[in-house]
N, C-alpha and C positions, 0 to 999 in steps of 0.2 A: 504493499500502499504505499502511496508516495505521502511523502512528508512535506509541510511549509517551514522552512527554516529563515527565521528574521535575523538579519544582521544589522547590527545597528553601531555605526560607525561615524553617526554624526560628532563634530567637532573634532574630528582627528585629521590631520595634516597625510597627503601622500608620503609614503605609500600605505599608511595605515590602513586604509577602507580595501584595498586591494587585498593587502594581507589576510584582513579578517574573512574577507570573500573566500580566499583561497585555503582558509582552514575549515571553515564550512564545508567548502566541497570537496575536501579529501574527506568528511564523513559522510557525504550525500551518497544517495545511490541513484542511478539511473531513473528519471520520472519525479524525482523530488524537485521542489521549486524552493529557489532562494531568492529572497527578498532583503535589499540592501538597503540600508538609509544612510546616507553621506550629504555633509556638507561642504566639503572641499570641491569646489569647481573643477579642478581636474579631475574630479572621480568619473564625469560624463566620457571625455575620450580615453581615461583608462579602463573602464569596463567594457566599453566598446571593441577597444584592442584585446583584452582579456578573453571575450567571448568568442572572437574570430580565431585568438590563438589555441584556448581548448576545445573549441567545436562544440560549445553549447548554443542554446537558443535564448537570445535577448527577447522576451516577451512584451517587456516594457519599459521605457525609459522617460522619464519625467521630472520637472522640477517645479515644486509649489512652495512658495513663502519660504525660499532660501534652502529647501531639504530636496537633495537629488532621489527618487526612488528609482532603482533597477529592480526588475524581476526578471530572473534567468531559471529557464529548465535545464534540469540537467538530464542530457542527451548523450554525454560521451565522458569516458571517465580516462583521460592520460595519466 
């Protein structure tokens, strides 16, 4: 059964949000959803590059009130 994993990386500077995402990803299984909340503006391009590099699926990427929310479906384990 797929799980939803929430990673709160608000108020962390790069590379903190990506590091927290990677740690959550290592524990995740294919089909799981990882939702990351971050405030570092550099997180947007970083998470797009991370998804391309790891072969996972970016379901949503939006910014609201200074908080960037990325929703990733784990489709690959590298």
